[in-house]
N, C-alpha and C positions, 0 to 999 in steps of 0.2 A: 504493500500500500504506500509506503514511504517513497519507493522508487517511482511509482505512478504519479505521486504528487510532484516529485522533482521533475519528471518528464513534462508534466502539465505546465509547470511554472516556466521551464525553459522554452516550451513551445509558445507560451504567451509572450515571452520576451521577443522571440523571433517574429511573431505576428505584429507586435507593437513596432518593431523595427521596420517591417515591410510597410505598414501603414504610414510610418514617418517618411519612408523613402518615396512613397507615391506622390507626395506633395511636389517634389522636384520633377519627377517623371511626368506627371500630369501637366505641370506648368510648361514644360518643354513641348509636350504633345499638342496642347491646344494653341500653341503658336503656329502650328502647321495644319491642324484639323479643327473644324468648327466644333464648338462645345457640345451641341446637341448630338451630333454624329458620333463624337467620341464616347459620350455617355451611353448611347444606344449600343454601340459595339462592345462596350464594357459590360453592360448588364444582361443583354440577351444571351450570350454564351453561358454566363454564370447561372442565369435562370434555367436554361436548358439542362445544365449539369445537375443542379439541385432538384429540379422537377423529375428527372430520371431516377435519381437516388431515392426520392421520397414519393414516387408515383402512387403507391398504394395509399399513403396518407393524404395526398392531394385528392385522390379519387373519393376518399371518405369524408373530405372536409364539408361541413354543413354550410348552409346558406349564410348563417351568422358568421361562420369562420371566414367565408369569402368576403363578406362586408368588412370584417375586422382587418383582413389582409390588405384589402384595397385601400382602406383608410390609412393603415400603416405605410403602405406604398406611396401615398400622396406626400406624407411627411418625409419619407426617405428620399423621394425624388426631388422635392424642393430643397432638401439639405444638400444633396450633391450638385444640383444646379447652381445654388448660391455659392457653394464652395468652388466649383470649377470656374464660374464666371469671375469670382473674386480673385482667383489665381492669375487671371489675365491682367489684373490691376494692382495687385500687391505682391509681396515677396512670399516665397514658400515658408520661410521661417516664421513670419508674422501669421500666415494662414494656419500653420500648425498650432501655435499657441492659442490663437483666438478660437479655433475649432474645439480645442480642449475645454473651453468654457461650458460646453454642454453638461459636463459633470456638475458644475456649480448651478447652472440654470435649471436642471431637472428638479431638485427639491424646491426651488423657489417657485417654479411654475406649478408644481404639484400643490403647493400651499395656496397660490393665487387663484388657480382655475379648478382644482379638484378637491379642495377642502382638506388636503393632507397636512399633517403637522411637520413643519420644516425644522424647527429647532433653532436655537440661537447661533449654532455653529454655521448653519447654512446661510443665514442672513449676514453674518460676519464675513463669510467667504465671498458672498456677493459684493459686499462693499470693497473688500481687498482686491478682488478681480476687476472691479470697475476702475479702481485706481491704476491697476496694472495695465488695463486696456488703454487708458488715457495716455500713460507713459509709452506703451509699446507703439501706439498709432503714430506718435511723433518721433519715434526713435529709429535710427538705422537708415541706410540708403535704399532708395527705391520704394515703390508702393504708394498708394493714394488712400485718402480717407474713404473714398467710395468703395475701393476694394476691401478695406478692413470692415466696412459696414456690411457688405455682401457676405463676407465670411461669418460675421456675427449673426446674420440671418440664418446661415447654415447651422451654427451652434444652437440657435433657438429651435430650428426644425428638428434637429437630432434629439433635443430635450423632449419635445412633444412626442417624437417617435418612441422614445424609451417609455414614457408614461403610458401611451396607448398599448405598447407591446406588453408592459407589465400586466395589464388587464387581460389582454387577448390570450397570452400563453397559459393562463389559468384554466381556460376552457377548450383550447384548440392545440393541435400538434405544432410544435415550433418549426419543424422542417417544412410542413405544408404552408404555414404562414410565410416563411422565408421565400419559398418558390413564388407565391403570389406577389409578394412585395417586389422581388427582383423583376418579375414580369411587368408590373406596373411601371417601374423605372425604365425598363427597356422599351416597352411599347410607347409610352408617353414621349420619351426623347426621340424615338425613331419617327413618330408622327410629326413632332415639332421640326425635326430636321428636314423631313420631306416637304412640309408646307412652306418652310422658309427657303427651300432650295439649297440647303446646306448638306445634303446627303452625299458626301464625298467619300470615296474609298481611301483607306490608309495606304500610303505609298512608301514612306521612309521607315528605316529601322527604328528611329526614335518613336514613331507612332506605334509600330507593332510591338516593340518592347514594352511600352507603357500599357498597351491593351492587354498583353499577356499577364503582366505583373498585377495590374489592377483587377482584371476580370477573374483569372484563375487563382492568383495568389492572395490579393487583398480581399476579394469578395467571397468567392466560393470556399477556398481553403481557410481563409480567415474566420469565417463564421463557423466552419466545422471544428477548427481547433478551439475556438472559444467555447463551443458547446461541450467538447470533450473535456477541456480543462476545468470547466465549472462542475464536472462530476467528481473531480479528484482534488481540486484546490478550493479553498474557502472563498466565499464571495468577496471578502475584504481583500484577500491576497490578489484575487483576479482583478478587481477594480484598481488596486494600487499599481499592479504591474502594467495594466493597459493605460494608466495615467502617464506612463513614460512616453507615449506616442508623440506629444509635442516636443519633448526633449530630443527624440530621434529626428523629428522634422527639422529642428534647428541645426542639429549636427550635420545631417546630409545636405542641408541647404548651404552650410558653410564649406563642407568638403567638396561637393560636386558643383555648386554654382557660385561659390565665393561670396555668398551673402553675409553681411555683417550687420550688427546692431551697435548703436552708440551706447553710452552709459545709461541714458534714460530708457532706451529700448531693452537693454539687458535687465535693468531694474524692474521694468514692467513685466517682462517674461518671468522673472523670479517671483513676482507677486502672484501672477496667474498660476504658476506651478504650485506655490504655497497654498493658494486657495483650493486648487484641485485636490492636492494630497490631504489638506486639512479637512475638507468636507467628506472625504472617504474614511479618514481615520477617526474622526470625532465620535461617531456612534460606538466605536469599539474601545474608546478610552474612558468611557463613563463607568464609575463604580457600580457594581450590581446593587439593586435595591434590596433593602432589608425586608425579609418576609414579615408580613403583618401577623402578630401573635393571635392565636385563636382565643376567643373568650370562653 
């Protein structure tokens, strides 16, 4: 059991690194390929692979399950559209850290829109990450405020996606829901590309490499590894390891693209990472409640 836990945690680190790498790869790819076409080519193969693996579960999915999957797909699609459009206007490093804010926004949105109890740690993390976002948006070379705002929309979409997913997986199979979501992403972006006349075929190695890594590695394999890991690693460990994705994004942006941040930018990135880690660790640092003595 201990070996399986170690394998699960190492696998999660690898997936977090792949997700961090995709920021640079996607940024390079969408300079050559329209955003909607790129997303369609990314999600349709991933959907096909997941649908084949979970074909029995998809066939047994109820009408309510299809509705839930479609709704989750709307938020997942909007998240990736915002993120990919944002990468055209901001740096990969900034996009990675700002995307990570979905961890902080999830409990805040849960409290504001779903009546969930967020706790003081979540609100403090929201304030800290807001300060970090302010510093990060003004720090470093390249990028625009519009690009940062688009990526912030991505983080908000991912937060809503997590909230709706948390409700849906209690009643429906996770693999079937994933297939539906990826199908929504693929079909919606393919239709948008066709309508706008942006349905171009990938031609260069940069585009094909980005599609292979994002479709098979980051999307299909990434979700499979996360599902496997959560069976053998605790939720707190899983969330904490995946919170390293923004750090990997910043690292690969520096190594592969030469992106740098100034002092204010690094300070903002540090505040965002502190907020992300803090909101994940806070529930597990509280002392257990004393049992109420029986009368």
